[in-house]
N, C-alpha and C positions, 0 to 999 in steps of 0.2 A: 527501432531506436531504444537504447538501453534505458533512457529516462522513462519511457512508457511502461517498462516492465517492473520498475521499482514499486514495491508495496510500501506505502507510506504509513508510519505510525500516526495514529490519530488520538488526540487527548482533548476532551471537552474542556473549554475554558470560556471565559467571557471577555469581551473587549475591555482593555484597561489592565489586564493582568500584567505584572511587571516582567520585563525582559529577563531578569535574574531568575524568576520563578519558572519561566518558560524553558530556560536553559537547564534548570534543575530537573524539569520534567522529561528531559530526554531530547532536547533539540540539538542534535549532533550532526556533523557533516554527512551529507548524503541522505539525510532523512528529514529535511525541512519541507514542510507543506503548509504554507501560510503560518509560519512560526511553529510548524509541527504540532499544532494545538487545536485545530478546529475539527469537530466531529463531522463525519459524512464524506461522501465522495465529492471530488472537485468537479464543478461544472464550468470553471473558468480556466483558461490557459494563458500563460505568458511566454512569448517568443521574442527573441532579439539578441542583442549583444551584451557587452559588459555593463551597460547602464542598468540592466535588469538582473544580470547574472551575479554582479559583484556582491560578495558576502552572503550568497544564498546558502553556502555550506554552513554558515553560522546563524542562519535564520534571521539575518539582518538585511536582506535585500529590499529594494523598493516594493516589490510585490508581496513580500512577507508582511511588511507594514500595512500595505493597502488591504490585504486580506484580513488582517487582524482588525483594522478599522471598520471594514465592511461586515465582519463576522462570517466570512465565507472562505473556504480554502481555495487557493489558486495554484494550479500545477505549473511550476516554473521550469521550462526547459531551455531558457536562454543560455547562450554560450559566449564566453569571453573571446573577443577578437574576431568574431564572425562577421560576415558581410551579407548584403542583400544580393549582390551581383555574382553569386557563385562562390566556390571554394568549399573547404571542409566545414560541415555544420552550417551551411548557408541558411539564412533566416527562413526563406520560403520552404526549405526542406524540414524545418523544425515543426511545421504545422501538419496536422492530420485532422480529418473530420471525425469527431467523436461526440457529436451532439452538444457541443459547448454552448453555453448561454452567452459568454463574453470571451473574447480573445484580446489580450493586451499585446501590443507590438511596438517595437522601436527598431531603428536601424539606419544605416547610411553613413555614419561617421567614419567607420573603418574603410569604406570604399573611397571616401574623399580625402582621408589623411594621406599626406605625401603628394597630393595633387591640388593643394589649396589655391595655387595661383594659375593653374592650367586645367582646372577640373570641370569646365563648362560641359564637356561631353559626358563626363561621368555623372554630373548633376542631372542632366537631361535623361540619362538612362535610369536614374533613381526615380525621378518624378519630373514630368514636364512642367513648364511654367504655368500652364492652365490646369494642372492637376489631373489631367485625363489619362495620361499614359505613363509608363515606366514601371520599374520593378515593384515599387511600393503600391501604386494603384492596382496593379495586377494581383498582388497578394491580398490586398484589402477586398477587392471585388470577389476573389475566390472564396475568402472566408465568409463574406456576406451571402454568397450564393448557397453556402451550406447552412445558413440560417442564424449564424452567431452575430451578436453585436460586436463591433470593433472599436477599441480604444487605442488611438495612435498617441504614444507618449513621446513628446519632443524633448530634445536635450536642453539642459540648462547651459548658461554661458560659462566658459572656463576662462581663467586668467592666462596671460601670456607666459606664465611660469609652468603651465601644464606640461607634463612629461610626454614623450613619444611624438613630439611635433604637433600635437593638437592645439597648442597655443597659437599657432600660426594660421589656424583655420576659422577664426571667429567669423569673418565676413561671409565666407561661403556657407557656414553652418546657419547663419541668419537667413540666408536665401533659401536654404533647404527648409527651414522652419516655415517660412511664408508659403512655400509650395505645398507642404504637408497640410497646412491649415486650409489652403484653397481646396485641396483634394477632399478633405474631410467635410467642408461646408457644402460640397456638391453632392454628397451622398447621404441618404437616409441610413440611420443605424450606425453611423460612424461619429465618434467623438474625438476631439483633438485636445490633448492636455499638455500645456506648455509648462515644463518644470522651471523655466526661467521666471515664472511668476513668484516663485518662493525661494529660489537659490540663485545667487550671483556672487562674484568675488568681493564686491564692496560691502554688501549687507550681511552676508552669511559665510564668511571665510571658514567658519568652523564646520561647514557642511561637507567639505571636501576631504578626501583621504590624503595620505602622505604624498601622493603624486600630483596633487592639485588638479585632479581630473575626475577620478571616480567618486561616487558618493561614500562618505564615511558614515558611521552609525547615525549621526545627527542628520546628515543629508538624506539618507535613506528614509528616516522617519518623516522628515519634512515632505519629501517627494511622495512617499506612500500615502500620507494624509491628504495631500493635494489631489492625488489620483482618486482616492476614495470620495473626497468631497465632490469631484466632478461627476460621480455616479449618482448623486442625489437627484 
């Protein structure tokens, strides 16, 4: 995978350095590595869809902010539009064993979108109601067997004005969230982080990008801080 071959620029900073300064120091598309600013090799990996990939080229993704809060670099290979259940850049294919300490993962929304009212079979293929089987549990168990801690990052709620049809999927996404939480609670070394705790259309409308779906700069900051807090 090309992302594995990229040599990241590393600049030593401390948490709290302004985003403007980070950008001045060389945070450019294709060279972001936890704000392109943390010294040392990455021991954490982020895989998933656009929730984690959005604005990664501008060093403003969820995991860029999480890494800066934690003071550790996170290698982010998440891909916009990808799925858990196969296809180009499928989320399970993004993972490889490299002695990671922590792997951050999200996914499932793109598999369910367009099937919101008839997606029971797809939901079961992603994760069973008891959390024991499905594409996500299989991926999580695979990562755990390699020794890494897993952080499952759950979606926040979107408004009915969200683009691409995602606004019609709120109910089934809520069910996905419950199943992911059940899965995580049954496994040692697996954490569940619900971004809905800090982002929702009513209280934080400024957190969304122009499409009322993806995290804008404020949303990525809120989400990243929430992920980092969950690691304490």
